[in-house]
C-alpha positions in Angstrom: 90.9 141.5 54.8 94.3 142.5 53.4 94.1 139.7 50.9 90.7 140.8 49.7 92.0 144.3 49.2 95.0 143.0 47.3 92.6 141.0 45.0 90.6 144.1 44.4 93.7 146.2 43.5 94.8 143.4 41.1 91.4 143.5 39.5 91.6 147.3 39.0 95.0 147.0 37.4 94.5 143.9 35.3 90.8 143.9 34.4 90.0 147.6 34.5 93.3 148.8 33.1 93.7 151.5 35.8 97.0 153.3 36.0 99.5 152.8 38.8 98.7 156.2 40.3 94.9 155.5 40.3 95.4 152.0 41.9 97.7 153.6 44.5 94.9 156.1 45.4 92.5 153.2 45.9 95.1 151.4 48.0 95.7 154.4 50.3 91.9 154.9 50.8 91.3 151.3 51.6 94.3 151.0 54.0 92.9 154.0 55.9 89.5 152.3 56.1 91.2 149.1 57.2 93.1 150.8 60.0 89.8 152.4 61.1 88.1 149.0 61.3 91.0 147.4 63.2 90.8 150.2 65.8 87.2 149.3 66.5 87.8 145.6 66.5 86.4 144.6 63.1 88.2 141.7 61.5 85.9 140.6 58.7 84.2 142.6 55.9 81.1 140.4 56.4 80.7 142.0 59.8 80.5 145.6 58.5 77.2 147.4 58.9 76.0 150.8 57.6 76.7 152.3 61.0 80.4 151.5 60.7 80.5 153.3 57.4 78.7 156.3 58.8 81.2 156.5 61.7 84.1 156.3 59.2 82.7 159.1 57.1 82.2 161.2 60.3 85.8 160.5 61.3 86.9 161.7 57.8 84.8 164.9 58.0 86.1 165.7 61.5 89.7 165.1 60.3 89.1 168.4 58.3 90.1 166.9 54.9 88.4 168.4 51.9 84.9 167.4 50.8 86.5 166.3 47.5 88.8 163.8 49.3 85.9 162.5 51.4 83.8 162.0 48.3 86.7 160.1 46.6 87.0 157.8 49.6 83.3 157.1 49.6 83.5 156.3 45.9 86.4 153.9 46.6 84.4 152.1 49.2 81.4 151.9 46.9 83.5 150.3 44.2 85.2 148.0 46.6 82.0 146.7 48.2 80.5 146.1 44.8 83.5 144.0 44.0 83.1 142.0 47.3 79.4 141.4 46.6 80.1 140.3 43.1 82.8 137.9 44.4 80.2 136.7 47.0 82.5 137.7 49.9 79.6 139.6 51.4 75.8 139.1 51.1 74.7 142.8 51.5 76.5 145.9 50.2 76.7 148.4 53.2 77.4 151.2 50.7 74.3 150.8 48.5 72.5 153.8 50.1 75.5 156.2 50.4 76.1 159.2 48.2 79.1 161.5 47.9 79.2 164.9 49.5 78.2 167.8 47.3 80.9 170.3 46.3 81.5 172.9 43.6 83.5 171.6 40.7 86.7 173.5 40.1 87.3 174.4 36.5 90.5 172.9 35.2 93.5 175.3 35.0 94.8 175.9 31.5 97.6 177.6 29.8 96.9 180.3 27.2 97.5 179.7 23.5 100.2 182.3 23.5 102.1 180.8 26.4 102.0 177.3 24.9 103.3 178.7 21.5 106.1 180.6 23.2 107.1 177.6 25.2 107.1 175.1 22.4 109.1 177.5 20.2 111.8 177.7 22.9 113.2 174.2 22.3 116.6 174.0 20.5 116.3 170.4 19.3 120.1 170.1 19.4 120.5 166.8 21.4 118.7 163.7 22.5 117.2 165.1 25.7 116.1 168.3 24.1 114.4 166.4 21.2 112.8 164.0 23.6 111.4 166.7 26.0 110.1 168.7 23.0 108.4 165.6 21.7 106.8 164.9 25.1 105.2 168.4 25.2 104.2 168.3 21.5 102.4 165.0 22.1 100.9 165.9 25.5 99.5 169.2 24.2 99.0 168.3 20.5 97.2 165.0 21.1 95.7 165.7 24.6 96.7 162.3 25.9 97.3 161.3 29.5 100.8 160.9 30.9 100.2 157.2 31.6 99.1 156.7 27.9 102.2 158.6 26.8 104.7 156.4 28.6 103.1 153.2 27.2 103.3 154.3 23.6 105.5 151.8 21.6 107.0 152.0 18.2 104.3 149.7 16.8 101.6 152.2 17.9 102.9 155.0 15.7 102.1 155.5 12.0 104.5 158.4 11.1 103.4 158.6 7.5 99.7 158.9 8.3 100.4 160.9 11.5 98.3 158.8 13.9 99.0 157.1 17.3 97.1 154.1 18.6 96.5 154.5 22.3 96.3 150.8 23.3 96.3 151.2 27.1 93.9 154.0 27.7 91.9 154.6 30.9 89.6 151.6 31.5 91.5 149.5 28.9 90.0 151.4 26.0 91.8 151.7 22.7 91.5 154.8 20.4 93.3 156.5 17.6 94.6 160.1 17.9 96.1 162.2 15.1 99.3 164.2 15.5 100.6 167.3 13.7 103.5 167.9 11.3 105.8 169.1 14.1 105.4 165.8 15.9 106.2 163.9 12.7 109.3 166.1 12.2 110.5 165.5 15.8 109.9 161.7 15.5 112.0 161.5 12.4 114.9 163.3 14.2 114.4 161.6 17.6 114.1 157.9 16.8 117.6 157.4 15.3 119.2 159.1 18.3 117.0 157.0 20.7 117.9 153.7 18.9 121.6 154.3 19.7 121.0 154.2 23.5 117.8 152.2 23.9 118.1 148.9 25.8 117.0 145.9 23.6 114.3 144.8 26.1 112.4 148.1 25.8 110.1 148.9 22.9 108.7 152.2 24.2 108.9 155.4 22.3 110.2 157.5 25.2 113.2 156.5 27.2 115.6 158.0 29.7 119.2 158.9 28.9 120.1 155.5 30.2 118.0 153.8 27.7 115.2 152.7 30.0 111.4 153.3 29.9 110.2 156.6 31.5 107.6 156.4 34.2 104.9 158.9 35.3 107.0 160.6 38.0 109.7 161.3 35.4 107.2 162.9 33.1 105.8 165.1 35.9 109.3 166.2 36.8 110.1 167.1 33.1 106.9 169.0 32.8 107.4 171.0 36.0 111.0 171.8 35.3 110.7 172.8 31.7 107.6 174.9 31.7 107.8 176.7 35.1 109.4 179.8 33.7 106.7 180.2 31.0 103.5 179.3 32.8 101.2 181.9 34.3 99.7 179.4 36.7 101.1 177.2 39.5 100.9 173.5 40.0 101.6 172.6 36.4 101.2 168.9 35.6 101.0 166.8 32.4 97.2 167.0 32.8 97.4 170.8 32.5 98.4 170.3 28.9 95.5 167.9 28.3 93.1 170.5 29.8 94.7 173.2 27.6 94.3 171.0 24.5 90.6 170.4 25.1 89.9 174.0 26.0 91.8 175.4 23.0 90.0 173.1 20.6 86.5 174.1 21.9 87.5 177.8 21.9 88.4 177.3 18.2 84.9 175.9 17.4 85.6 172.1 17.5 82.6 169.9 18.0 82.4 168.6 21.6 81.9 165.0 20.5 85.0 165.2 18.4 86.9 166.4 21.5 85.3 163.7 23.6 86.6 161.1 21.1 90.2 162.5 21.1 90.3 162.6 24.9 88.9 159.1 25.2 86.0 160.1 27.5 83.3 157.4 28.0 80.7 160.1 28.7 80.3 163.5 27.0 79.4 164.8 30.5 83.1 164.5 31.4 84.1 166.6 28.4 81.5 169.2 29.1 83.5 170.7 32.0 85.7 172.3 29.3 82.7 174.1 27.8 82.5 176.2 31.0 86.0 177.4 30.4 85.1 178.1 26.8 81.9 180.0 27.8 84.0 182.2 30.2 86.3 183.0 27.3 83.3 183.8 25.1 82.0 186.2 27.7 85.4 187.9 28.0 85.6 188.4 24.2 82.0 189.7 24.1 82.6 192.2 26.9 85.9 193.4 25.3 84.2 193.8 21.9 81.3 195.8 23.2 82.9 198.0 25.8 81.3 201.5 25.7 83.7 204.4 25.6 82.1 206.0 28.7 82.7 202.9 30.8 
């Protein structure tokens, strides 16, 4: 069973283009499921019946984990068993009748335009790390890309003159073109010569560490948390917070939702629509502020 899980994870990584973090989440979910099966004496995925799945879900619910986590684990199992059926490892899919638990969607946390502007203006741009970190934030916020997409950008993907970046390894292996602003162009022109002095010859990535090696997602998260913590009005800042802020600020400024969908690389416009709720909340606030009566 462990070999079949390994095959599935390799499929997600190589065929579906999933990030290391996403694949790790699938791995954790499946290892938990595998341990549950071993405890009840199941040694073959062909032996699994719907009752075993129900018992596993009951076990998860009784473990007091969030509904969101339970739903994610159910989704993992649905994808995994579809894979096994496609590979003819199993004849029937025991997950075919299961649905996720219902829960209220949380609106994404975002930074205000004022906070972002104040933070970006705080960079001195006086050495390699300062320039690199400034560039990281300008691209994450100004282009709305994912951190995994950011670390995989190579020099060949950037057209400085026309101010566009080709995102080759997007989610699901999709490729797209995103524009960048004049500030990013200015930073690239300053940053690249400094980077070339320390970059190891085997690396072609845009962003590197002070030792000349490629950055990874954990490094990007640390940089984001460390640099913005004194400016942000919300907790749990991550690279995705800047992506959420990018989308929300565009929609608040009147951008067409399909344009935002294209920039974000969303397959479905439904995924992008979550940002319209944040925009509507802002619209209501502006309306209420504009039409406050003096006697209220």
